[in-house]
N, CA, C and O atoms as CSV, one atom per row, in Angstrom:
chain,resi,resn,atom,element,x,y,z
A,1,MET,N,N,-16.318,-1.943,0.083
A,1,MET,CA,C,-15.697,-0.733,0.717
A,1,MET,C,C,-14.418,-0.282,-0.163
A,1,MET,O,O,-13.820,-1.007,-0.958
A,2,THR,N,N,-14.156,0.914,0.108
A,2,THR,CA,C,-12.958,1.504,-0.525
A,2,THR,C,C,-11.939,2.033,0.422
A,2,THR,O,O,-12.336,2.704,1.375
A,3,LEU,N,N,-10.590,1.792,0.253
A,3,LEU,CA,C,-9.519,2.184,1.082
A,3,LEU,C,C,-9.396,3.841,0.768
A,3,LEU,O,O,-9.230,4.228,-0.389
A,4,ILE,N,N,-9.475,4.624,1.707
A,4,ILE,CA,C,-9.417,6.076,1.620
A,4,ILE,C,C,-8.197,6.570,0.936
A,4,ILE,O,O,-8.220,7.260,-0.084
A,5,LYS,N,N,-6.926,6.098,1.678
A,5,LYS,CA,C,-5.792,6.532,1.296
A,5,LYS,C,C,-5.353,6.109,-0.206
A,5,LYS,O,O,-4.706,6.899,-0.893
A,6,THR,N,N,-5.676,5.006,-0.623
A,6,THR,CA,C,-5.215,4.635,-1.981
A,6,THR,C,C,-6.419,4.570,-3.065
A,6,THR,O,O,-6.197,4.561,-4.276
A,7,GLY,N,N,-7.508,4.532,-2.590
A,7,GLY,CA,C,-8.727,4.419,-3.392
A,7,GLY,C,C,-8.983,2.936,-3.962
A,7,GLY,O,O,-9.745,2.692,-4.897
A,8,VAL,N,N,-8.305,2.081,-3.325
A,8,VAL,CA,C,-8.425,0.497,-3.694
A,8,VAL,C,C,-9.766,0.142,-3.342
A,8,VAL,O,O,-10.199,0.480,-2.240
A,9,GLN,N,N,-10.524,-0.547,-4.209
A,9,GLN,CA,C,-11.772,-1.206,-3.898
A,9,GLN,C,C,-11.564,-2.551,-3.242
A,9,GLN,O,O,-10.812,-3.379,-3.756
A,10,VAL,N,N,-12.263,-2.804,-2.034
A,10,VAL,CA,C,-12.035,-3.999,-1.347
A,10,VAL,C,C,-13.373,-4.709,-1.268
A,10,VAL,O,O,-14.340,-4.153,-0.747
A,11,LYS,N,N,-13.443,-5.996,-1.807
A,11,LYS,CA,C,-14.762,-6.871,-1.723
A,11,LYS,C,C,-14.537,-7.813,-0.732
A,11,LYS,O,O,-13.574,-8.577,-0.795
A,12,MET,N,N,-15.441,-7.831,0.296
A,12,MET,CA,C,-15.260,-8.751,1.465
A,12,MET,C,C,-16.580,-9.703,1.713
A,12,MET,O,O,-16.520,-10.739,2.375
A,13,GLY,N,N,-17.693,-9.246,1.136
A,13,GLY,CA,C,-18.747,-10.153,1.413
A,13,GLY,C,C,-19.389,-9.821,2.830
A,13,GLY,O,O,-19.097,-8.788,3.433
A,14,GLU,N,N,-20.264,-10.746,3.311
A,14,GLU,CA,C,-20.956,-10.468,4.559
A,14,GLU,C,C,-20.615,-11.502,5.666
A,14,GLU,O,O,-20.920,-11.224,6.826
A,15,ASP,N,N,-20.035,-12.618,5.394
A,15,ASP,CA,C,-19.640,-13.514,6.429
A,15,ASP,C,C,-18.126,-13.569,6.678
A,15,ASP,O,O,-17.327,-13.379,5.761
A,16,GLN,N,N,-17.742,-13.836,7.958
A,16,GLN,CA,C,-16.338,-14.034,8.337
A,16,GLN,C,C,-15.602,-12.718,8.035
A,16,GLN,O,O,-14.502,-12.671,7.482
A,17,VAL,N,N,-16.299,-11.669,8.442
A,17,VAL,CA,C,-15.647,-10.272,8.169
A,17,VAL,C,C,-14.234,-10.162,9.050
A,17,VAL,O,O,-13.228,-9.714,8.499
A,18,VAL,N,N,-14.209,-10.494,10.126
A,18,VAL,CA,C,-13.059,-10.404,10.872
A,18,VAL,C,C,-11.828,-11.130,10.426
A,18,VAL,O,O,-10.705,-10.629,10.484
A,19,LEU,N,N,-12.081,-12.302,9.991
A,19,LEU,CA,C,-11.039,-13.202,9.313
A,19,LEU,C,C,-10.515,-12.487,8.014
A,19,LEU,O,O,-9.320,-12.292,7.792
A,20,LYS,N,N,-11.563,-12.111,7.164
A,20,LYS,CA,C,-11.181,-11.498,5.942
A,20,LYS,C,C,-10.565,-10.143,6.028
A,20,LYS,O,O,-9.845,-9.690,5.138
A,21,ALA,N,N,-10.867,-9.513,7.119
A,21,ALA,CA,C,-10.261,-8.064,7.297
A,21,ALA,C,C,-8.752,-8.301,7.708
A,21,ALA,O,O,-7.879,-7.517,7.335
A,22,ALA,N,N,-8.471,-9.414,8.494
A,22,ALA,CA,C,-7.100,-9.651,8.808
A,22,ALA,C,C,-6.277,-10.076,7.586
A,22,ALA,O,O,-5.088,-9.765,7.511
A,23,ARG,N,N,-6.870,-10.755,6.664
A,23,ARG,CA,C,-6.199,-11.168,5.466
A,23,ARG,C,C,-5.922,-10.000,4.616
A,23,ARG,O,O,-4.834,-9.844,4.061
A,24,VAL,N,N,-6.991,-9.109,4.505
A,24,VAL,CA,C,-6.819,-7.799,3.712
A,24,VAL,C,C,-5.664,-7.001,4.263
A,24,VAL,O,O,-4.845,-6.482,3.505
A,25,SER,N,N,-5.594,-6.902,5.534
A,25,SER,CA,C,-4.528,-6.093,6.217
A,25,SER,C,C,-3.105,-6.633,5.908
A,25,SER,O,O,-2.163,-5.870,5.688
A,26,GLN,N,N,-2.989,-8.059,5.902
A,26,GLN,CA,C,-1.674,-8.607,5.646
A,26,GLN,C,C,-1.390,-8.353,4.075
A,26,GLN,O,O,-0.240,-8.122,3.702
A,27,VAL,N,N,-2.338,-8.395,3.276
A,27,VAL,CA,C,-2.118,-8.085,1.772
A,27,VAL,C,C,-1.765,-6.610,1.541
A,27,VAL,O,O,-0.848,-6.305,0.778
A,28,VAL,N,N,-2.436,-5.766,2.148
A,28,VAL,CA,C,-2.109,-4.373,2.049
A,28,VAL,C,C,-0.712,-4.023,2.575
A,28,VAL,O,O,-0.020,-3.174,2.012
A,29,ASP,N,N,-0.315,-4.687,3.657
A,29,ASP,CA,C,1.060,-4.471,4.056
A,29,ASP,C,C,2.090,-4.983,3.232
A,29,ASP,O,O,3.169,-4.407,3.097
A,30,TYR,N,N,1.758,-6.173,2.610
A,30,TYR,CA,C,2.697,-6.737,1.592
A,30,TYR,C,C,2.773,-5.943,0.461
A,30,TYR,O,O,3.884,-5.763,-0.039
A,31,LEU,N,N,1.604,-5.339,-0.126
A,31,LEU,CA,C,1.622,-4.554,-1.342
A,31,LEU,C,C,2.497,-3.290,-1.107
A,31,LEU,O,O,3.269,-2.889,-1.978
A,32,GLU,N,N,2.354,-2.684,0.076
A,32,GLU,CA,C,2.975,-1.486,0.362
A,32,GLU,C,C,4.544,-1.617,0.441
A,32,GLU,O,O,5.311,-0.756,0.010
A,33,SER,N,N,4.919,-2.757,1.025
A,33,SER,CA,C,6.346,-3.144,1.242
A,33,SER,C,C,7.000,-3.373,-0.147
A,33,SER,O,O,8.169,-3.035,-0.334
A,34,ARG,N,N,6.274,-3.926,-1.092
A,34,ARG,CA,C,6.801,-4.321,-2.450
A,34,ARG,C,C,6.574,-3.120,-3.416
A,34,ARG,O,O,7.065,-3.107,-4.545
A,35,GLN,N,N,5.790,-2.091,-2.910
A,35,GLN,CA,C,5.537,-0.917,-3.774
A,35,GLN,C,C,4.638,-1.167,-4.963
A,35,GLN,O,O,4.785,-0.491,-5.981
A,36,PHE,N,N,3.730,-2.091,-4.883
A,36,PHE,CA,C,2.728,-2.537,-5.810
A,36,PHE,C,C,1.452,-1.680,-5.622
A,36,PHE,O,O,1.055,-1.378,-4.496
A,37,ASP,N,N,0.817,-1.293,-6.761
A,37,ASP,CA,C,-0.424,-0.578,-6.658
A,37,ASP,C,C,-1.542,-1.473,-7.176
A,37,ASP,O,O,-1.596,-1.873,-8.338
A,38,ALA,N,N,-2.480,-1.774,-6.173
A,38,ALA,CA,C,-3.597,-2.581,-6.410
A,38,ALA,C,C,-4.874,-1.746,-6.925
A,38,ALA,O,O,-5.052,-0.591,-6.539
A,39,ARG,N,N,-5.704,-2.351,-7.764
A,39,ARG,CA,C,-6.952,-1.772,-8.225
A,39,ARG,C,C,-8.079,-2.310,-7.389
A,39,ARG,O,O,-8.932,-1.579,-6.884
A,40,VAL,N,N,-8.050,-3.658,-7.258
A,40,VAL,CA,C,-9.179,-4.289,-6.497
A,40,VAL,C,C,-8.557,-5.484,-5.658
A,40,VAL,O,O,-7.768,-6.297,-6.137
A,41,ILE,N,N,-9.034,-5.491,-4.276
A,41,ILE,CA,C,-8.696,-6.599,-3.541
A,41,ILE,C,C,-10.009,-7.363,-3.198
A,41,ILE,O,O,-10.935,-6.811,-2.604
A,42,ASP,N,N,-10.038,-8.588,-3.581
A,42,ASP,CA,C,-11.275,-9.368,-3.370
A,42,ASP,C,C,-10.985,-10.489,-2.375
A,42,ASP,O,O,-10.295,-11.476,-2.633
A,43,ALA,N,N,-11.603,-10.227,-1.174
A,43,ALA,CA,C,-11.464,-11.218,-0.092
A,43,ALA,C,C,-12.726,-11.901,0.070
A,43,ALA,O,O,-12.946,-12.330,1.203
A,44,ASN,N,N,-13.636,-12.101,-0.853
A,44,ASN,CA,C,-14.870,-12.769,-0.838
A,44,ASN,C,C,-14.730,-14.318,-0.998
A,44,ASN,O,O,-15.671,-15.094,-0.828
A,45,LEU,N,N,-13.555,-14.661,-1.316
A,45,LEU,CA,C,-13.333,-16.173,-1.358
A,45,LEU,C,C,-13.074,-16.747,0.037
A,45,LEU,O,O,-12.738,-16.031,0.981
A,46,SER,N,N,-13.245,-18.076,0.125
A,46,SER,CA,C,-13.327,-18.672,1.494
A,46,SER,C,C,-11.791,-18.802,2.025
A,46,SER,O,O,-11.591,-18.622,3.226
A,47,LYS,N,N,-10.880,-19.060,1.304
A,47,LYS,CA,C,-9.482,-19.361,1.671
A,47,LYS,C,C,-8.390,-18.352,1.066
A,47,LYS,O,O,-7.251,-18.331,1.532
A,48,LYS,N,N,-8.761,-17.563,0.068
A,48,LYS,CA,C,-7.700,-16.707,-0.657
A,48,LYS,C,C,-8.115,-15.246,-0.679
A,48,LYS,O,O,-9.245,-14.879,-0.358
A,49,VAL,N,N,-7.208,-14.485,-1.049
A,49,VAL,CA,C,-7.432,-13.070,-1.342
A,49,VAL,C,C,-6.885,-12.865,-2.866
A,49,VAL,O,O,-5.793,-13.274,-3.259
A,50,LEU,N,N,-7.738,-12.234,-3.568
A,50,LEU,CA,C,-7.349,-12.002,-4.910
A,50,LEU,C,C,-7.016,-10.605,-5.058
A,50,LEU,O,O,-7.745,-9.774,-4.515
A,51,VAL,N,N,-5.888,-10.196,-5.801
A,51,VAL,CA,C,-5.578,-8.900,-5.942
A,51,VAL,C,C,-5.429,-8.691,-7.463
A,51,VAL,O,O,-4.747,-9.428,-8.175
A,52,ARG,N,N,-6.117,-7.637,-7.892
A,52,ARG,CA,C,-5.936,-7.151,-9.347
A,52,ARG,C,C,-5.005,-5.966,-9.228
A,52,ARG,O,O,-5.319,-5.030,-8.493
A,53,LEU,N,N,-3.917,-5.957,-9.888
A,53,LEU,CA,C,-2.964,-4.860,-9.792
A,53,LEU,C,C,-3.387,-3.810,-10.786
A,53,LEU,O,O,-4.032,-4.072,-11.801
A,54,ARG,N,N,-2.992,-2.626,-10.441
A,54,ARG,CA,C,-3.108,-1.452,-11.477
A,54,ARG,C,C,-2.256,-1.551,-12.536
A,54,ARG,O,O,-1.077,-1.817,-12.307
A,55,LYS,N,N,-2.636,-1.385,-13.655
A,55,LYS,CA,C,-1.767,-1.261,-14.925
A,55,LYS,C,C,-1.176,0.007,-15.114
A,55,LYS,O,O,-1.870,1.018,-15.007
A,56,ASP,N,N,0.100,0.074,-15.399
A,56,ASP,CA,C,0.700,1.367,-15.786
A,56,ASP,C,C,0.450,1.761,-17.065
A,56,ASP,O,O,0.470,0.907,-17.952
A,57,PRO,N,N,0.193,3.024,-17.348
A,57,PRO,CA,C,-0.041,3.450,-18.789
A,57,PRO,C,C,1.098,3.526,-19.544
A,57,PRO,O,O,1.033,3.861,-20.727
């Protein structure tokens, strides 16, 4: 899936979607509060959310 507002790609897989969506929501809130720009958010892992940040040119 892709977030419309920012264009960030989100990978969640097919199982435990509700739990992973809650984790992604927390990560997105954190990134916005710290003013980080993410490129990919990978919530496909069982206990973690991996964020790849956007590199500044």
